[in-house]
C-alpha positions in Angstrom: 6.8 33.2 -89.3 6.1 31.7 -86.2 8.5 29.2 -84.5 8.1 27.7 -81.3 10.2 27.6 -77.9 11.3 24.0 -79.2 13.0 25.1 -82.8 15.3 27.4 -80.8 16.3 25.1 -78.2 17.1 21.9 -80.9 19.6 24.7 -82.3 20.8 26.2 -79.3 24.3 24.9 -77.9 24.0 23.8 -74.1 26.1 25.9 -71.7 28.1 22.6 -70.5 28.7 21.3 -74.3 30.2 25.4 -74.2 32.0 25.0 -71.7 34.0 21.9 -73.1 35.3 24.2 -76.8 39.1 24.7 -75.8 38.9 28.0 -78.3 38.2 30.8 -76.5 37.4 33.1 -80.0 34.6 29.7 -81.3 33.7 29.8 -77.5 33.2 33.2 -77.5 31.6 33.0 -80.8 29.0 30.0 -80.0 28.2 31.6 -76.6 27.0 34.9 -78.4 25.1 32.6 -80.7 23.3 31.0 -78.3 22.2 34.2 -76.0 20.9 35.7 -79.2 18.9 32.9 -79.6 17.8 32.4 -76.6 17.0 36.2 -75.8 14.4 35.7 -79.0 12.6 33.1 -77.5 12.6 35.3 -74.2 11.0 38.6 -76.5 8.6 35.6 -77.7 7.4 34.4 -74.1 7.3 38.0 -73.2 4.8 39.0 -76.1 2.9 36.4 -76.3 1.9 37.1 -72.2 1.3 40.7 -72.8 -0.9 39.9 -75.7 -3.1 36.8 -73.3 -3.2 39.8 -70.6 -4.3 42.0 -73.0 -7.2 39.3 -74.4 -8.4 38.9 -71.0 -8.7 43.2 -70.1 -10.8 42.8 -73.5 -12.7 40.4 -72.0 -13.8 42.9 -68.8 -11.5 41.4 -66.2 -9.8 44.3 -64.1 -6.0 43.7 -63.3 -6.4 42.7 -59.6 -9.3 39.7 -61.5 -6.4 39.0 -63.7 -3.8 39.2 -61.6 -5.4 36.1 -59.0 -5.8 34.6 -62.6 -2.1 34.7 -63.1 -0.4 34.9 -60.0 1.0 38.3 -59.8 0.6 41.2 -58.3 -1.6 43.8 -59.4 1.4 46.3 -59.9 3.2 43.9 -61.9 0.2 42.9 -63.7 -0.2 46.7 -64.5 3.6 47.7 -65.4 3.3 44.3 -67.9 0.2 46.0 -69.9 2.2 48.9 -70.1 5.7 47.5 -71.7 7.1 44.6 -72.9 6.7 43.8 -76.9 3.6 44.7 -78.6 1.2 41.6 -79.4 0.8 42.6 -82.9 4.4 42.5 -83.6 3.9 39.4 -84.7 2.6 40.3 -87.6 6.3 40.9 -89.0 8.2 38.7 -87.4 9.6 37.0 -83.8 13.2 38.3 -84.7 15.7 39.7 -86.6 14.1 40.6 -89.6 14.8 39.9 -93.7 13.6 41.9 -96.2 13.6 40.7 -99.8 12.8 43.6 -102.3 13.2 42.6 -106.1 15.9 44.9 -108.3 16.2 45.7 -111.8 19.7 45.8 -113.6 21.4 49.7 -114.0 20.3 50.6 -117.8 23.0 51.3 -119.9 25.9 49.3 -118.3 28.6 47.3 -118.7 28.2 45.1 -115.9 25.1 46.5 -114.1 24.2 45.6 -110.8 20.7 45.2 -109.4 19.5 48.4 -107.6 16.0 49.7 -106.3 13.9 52.5 -107.3 13.4 55.3 -104.5 10.4 54.1 -104.2 11.3 50.4 -103.3 14.0 52.0 -100.7 11.5 54.1 -99.3 8.9 50.9 -98.7 12.0 49.7 -97.5 12.8 52.4 -95.1 9.1 52.6 -94.0 9.2 48.9 -92.7 12.6 49.5 -91.0 11.1 52.6 -88.4 8.4 50.1 -87.9 10.2 47.4 -86.9 12.4 49.3 -84.8 9.6 50.8 -83.1 8.6 47.3 -82.2 12.3 46.0 -81.4 12.6 44.3 -84.2 16.1 45.1 -86.3 16.5 44.9 -89.9 18.8 43.7 -92.9 17.9 43.9 -96.6 19.4 42.0 -99.4 18.5 43.2 -103.3 17.2 40.0 -105.4 18.6 40.7 -108.5 16.4 39.3 -111.9 15.6 37.3 -112.8 13.8 36.9 -108.9 14.9 33.5 -107.5 15.2 34.6 -103.4 14.8 32.5 -101.1 11.6 32.2 -99.3 12.0 28.7 -96.7 13.3 31.8 -94.0 12.1 32.7 -90.7 11.2 36.3 -90.4 11.3 36.8 -93.8 9.5 39.9 -95.7 9.4 39.9 -99.2 8.5 43.1 -101.8 8.2 43.4 -105.4 6.0 42.1 -107.9 5.6 38.8 -109.9 7.4 41.4 -112.9 10.4 41.5 -111.1 9.9 38.5 -108.6 8.5 35.6 -110.6 9.1 32.8 -108.3 6.6 34.5 -105.9 4.1 34.6 -108.9 3.8 31.4 -108.4 3.4 30.7 -104.9 0.9 33.6 -104.9 -1.4 30.6 -106.7 -2.0 29.7 -103.0 -4.4 32.4 -102.2 -7.7 31.8 -103.4 -9.1 34.9 -102.7 -6.4 37.8 -104.4 -3.8 37.7 -106.6 -2.0 38.9 -109.5 -3.1 38.9 -113.3 -1.0 39.1 -116.4 -2.6 40.9 -119.9 -1.1 42.0 -122.9 -1.6 45.3 -121.0 0.1 44.2 -118.0 0.0 43.2 -115.1 -3.6 43.5 -113.0 -4.7 42.4 -109.8 -7.7 40.3 -109.5 -10.0 39.4 -106.7 -10.7 35.4 -107.3 -14.1 35.0 -104.8 -16.1 37.9 -106.5 -14.2 38.1 -110.5 -13.2 41.6 -110.2 -10.6 42.6 -111.8 -8.0 45.6 -110.6 -6.3 48.0 -113.4 -3.9 50.3 -112.0 -4.7 53.7 -112.4 -1.7 55.4 -112.7 -1.8 53.4 -116.5 -4.2 55.7 -117.7 -2.5 58.8 -116.2 -4.3 59.2 -112.6 -1.8 59.1 -109.7 -3.1 55.4 -108.0 -2.1 52.5 -107.8 -3.3 49.3 -106.4 -0.9 46.6 -104.3 -1.7 43.2 -102.4 -0.3 42.2 -98.4 -0.8 39.0 -97.6 0.8 35.9 -95.6 2.2 33.3 -97.8 3.0 29.8 -97.4 6.6 29.1 -97.3 7.5 26.6 -100.2 9.1 23.9 -98.0 5.4 23.9 -95.7 7.6 25.2 -92.6 6.1 28.8 -92.0 5.3 31.3 -94.2 6.4 35.0 -95.2 4.6 38.7 -95.5 4.5 39.9 -98.9 3.8 43.0 -100.1 3.9 43.6 -103.5 2.7 46.5 -105.8 1.3 46.8 -109.7 4.1 49.3 -109.9 6.3 50.7 -107.2 4.2 53.3 -105.9 1.8 50.5 -105.2 4.7 48.8 -103.1 5.1 52.2 -101.2 1.6 52.3 -100.8 1.2 48.5 -99.0 3.8 50.3 -96.8 2.3 52.8 -95.8 -1.2 50.8 -95.2 0.5 48.4 -92.8 2.4 50.6 -90.2 -0.8 52.5 -90.2 -3.1 49.3 -89.6 -0.8 47.4 -88.2 -2.5 46.6 -84.7 -6.3 46.3 -86.5 -4.7 43.8 -88.7 -3.3 41.8 -86.2 -6.1 41.8 -84.2 -8.4 40.3 -87.3 -5.8 37.2 -88.6 -3.2 36.6 -85.9 -1.0 34.1 -86.9 -4.0 33.1 -90.2 -2.7 33.5 -93.7 -4.3 36.4 -95.3 -4.4 38.7 -97.6 -6.1 42.1 -99.3 -5.7 44.8 -101.7 -5.2 48.1 -101.3 -5.5 51.6 -103.2 -2.7 54.2 -102.9 -3.6 58.0 -104.0 0.5 59.5 -104.3 1.4 62.9 -105.7 2.9 62.5 -108.9 5.9 65.4 -108.9 6.9 64.2 -105.1 6.3 60.5 -105.4 5.0 60.6 -102.1 2.2 58.7 -100.7 -1.1 61.3 -100.0 -3.3 58.6 -98.3 -3.9 54.7 -98.7 -7.5 52.7 -98.5 -8.1 49.2 -98.2 -9.4 48.4 -101.9 -11.5 44.7 -100.8 -11.8 42.8 -97.5 -9.3 41.1 -95.5 -9.3 37.7 -96.4 -8.6 34.9 -94.5 -7.1 31.8 -95.1 -8.3 28.2 -92.9 -4.1 27.7 -91.8 -2.3 28.8 -89.0 1.3 29.1 -90.5 
């Protein structure tokens, strides 16, 4: 999810090159695209500056001391600390987000479309509202069976269990701490460090499901993506709720590192709404920064 300024600059056409384009329509399109790319860099640099200022405050520095260190007025430091992109938005991405959601074919149709369950759509809407509050736009795509999703993209969030996204299930093998297992009774979650297995209580009639939240490496090795998945759809909805409620503290703990944790989602079985979500495991961090 993380990109550097140079990554964008390498792909942005220069003003001089834009001026040489004869077709005004093409010139306008490419100029607009360049503006969007540069704005993404400006937003990310502003977020990084805000994060650095926040870190200095947390170390006990006064705004006057910070102003002296960074070469600004105290008033400007105060303004920056109360505005600009919040540091924790980097948990989601650095620009417009794509949320890829695993879908299922409509039942009883000759030529069925891939559709989302109400719970999966609610999970997307929860993430979209969270992203909008952080100044990020989102769009979603439904991944039809057999769940072959392109993971080699920046600012990507993927939702859906390995049951409907089996390719992501293979990438989960890169997580040495947590993951999914499969038996004759269906999917379950497993803690590889302790050997514990977590089977969904909803399979036994209780209104509780379990979910996985983690940052996984892209197959091309050029970044990572955020992955949310429940054993069942209510668990996936629970992961979106947990992310909304704990985004800032989660970011402070893991920053840009790969990580994973399991959560337990208690829900209303009639309304199919989340009542509460609690961490089921500690937050595990992997060594790599991606």
